[in-house]
C-alpha positions as CSV (number, residue, x, y, z in Angstrom):
1,X,-21.2,-1.2,12.9
2,X,-17.7,0.1,12.1
3,X,-14.7,-2.2,12.4
4,X,-12.5,-1.3,15.3
5,X,-8.7,-0.9,14.8
6,X,-8.4,-3.8,17.2
7,X,-9.8,-6.1,14.4
8,X,-7.1,-5.2,12.0
9,X,-4.2,-7.6,11.7
10,X,-0.9,-6.7,13.5
11,X,0.9,-7.1,10.2
12,X,-0.7,-4.4,8.1
13,X,0.4,-6.1,4.9
14,X,-1.7,-9.1,5.8
15,X,-5.0,-9.3,4.0
16,X,-8.2,-8.4,5.9
17,X,-10.4,-11.4,5.7
18,X,-13.6,-12.7,7.2
19,X,-11.6,-15.5,8.8
20,X,-9.3,-13.0,10.5
21,X,-12.2,-10.9,11.8
22,X,-14.1,-14.0,13.1
23,X,-10.9,-15.3,14.8
24,X,-10.4,-11.9,16.5
25,X,-14.0,-11.9,17.6
26,X,-13.8,-15.5,18.8
27,X,-16.6,-16.7,16.5
28,X,-16.8,-18.9,13.5
29,X,-16.9,-17.4,10.0
30,X,-20.4,-18.7,9.5
31,X,-21.7,-16.2,12.1
32,X,-20.4,-13.4,9.8
33,X,-21.9,-15.0,6.6
34,X,-25.3,-15.7,8.1
35,X,-26.0,-12.6,10.2
36,X,-23.5,-9.9,9.6
37,X,-23.4,-9.1,5.9
38,X,-22.8,-5.4,6.9
39,X,-19.5,-6.5,8.5
40,X,-18.6,-8.5,5.4
41,X,-19.2,-5.4,3.2
42,X,-16.9,-3.3,5.5
43,X,-14.2,-6.0,5.2
44,X,-14.5,-5.8,1.4
45,X,-14.5,-2.0,1.4
46,X,-11.4,-1.9,3.7
47,X,-9.6,-4.5,1.6
48,X,-10.4,-2.5,-1.6
49,X,-9.1,0.7,0.0
50,X,-5.9,-0.9,1.0
51,X,-5.4,-2.3,-2.5
52,X,-5.9,1.2,-4.0
53,X,-3.5,2.8,-1.6
54,X,-0.9,0.1,-2.3
55,X,-1.3,0.7,-6.0
56,X,-0.8,4.4,-5.7
57,X,2.3,3.9,-3.5
58,X,3.8,1.5,-6.0
59,X,3.1,3.9,-8.9
60,X,4.7,6.8,-7.0
61,X,7.8,4.6,-6.3
62,X,8.1,3.7,-10.0
63,X,7.8,7.4,-10.9
64,X,10.5,8.4,-8.4
65,X,12.8,5.7,-9.7
66,X,12.4,6.9,-13.3
67,X,13.0,10.5,-12.2
68,X,16.2,9.5,-10.3
69,X,17.4,7.5,-13.4
70,X,16.7,10.5,-15.6
71,X,18.6,12.9,-13.3
72,X,21.5,10.5,-13.0
73,X,21.6,10.3,-16.8
74,X,21.7,14.1,-17.0
75,X,24.8,14.3,-14.8
76,X,28.4,13.4,-15.6
77,X,30.9,12.6,-12.9
78,X,34.4,13.9,-13.5
79,X,37.6,12.3,-12.1
80,X,37.8,15.0,-9.5
81,X,34.4,13.9,-8.1
82,X,32.5,17.1,-9.1
83,X,29.2,16.7,-10.9
84,X,28.8,18.6,-14.1
85,X,25.4,18.8,-15.8
86,X,25.3,17.4,-19.3
87,X,22.3,19.6,-20.3
88,X,22.6,23.2,-21.6
89,X,22.4,26.0,-19.1
90,X,20.1,29.0,-19.8
């Protein structure tokens, strides 16, 4: 049984939990723990996937920030507002 998008929290940064799924389904968490271990595994899998994507996004943002800092360091701004590269031209 696949989780429907309807079961996902409206705030996508909110964690996916058994409690949130049970609340959306209108049942107690115990129902999930007792008879629906397949759904619990899907919750864990979805949460792990979101964590992995978030980590990749954060890594990419850090890499972009370092690249921007490097490029800024390689440029000099003159009083006339024109940018001149500080690295040698071929």
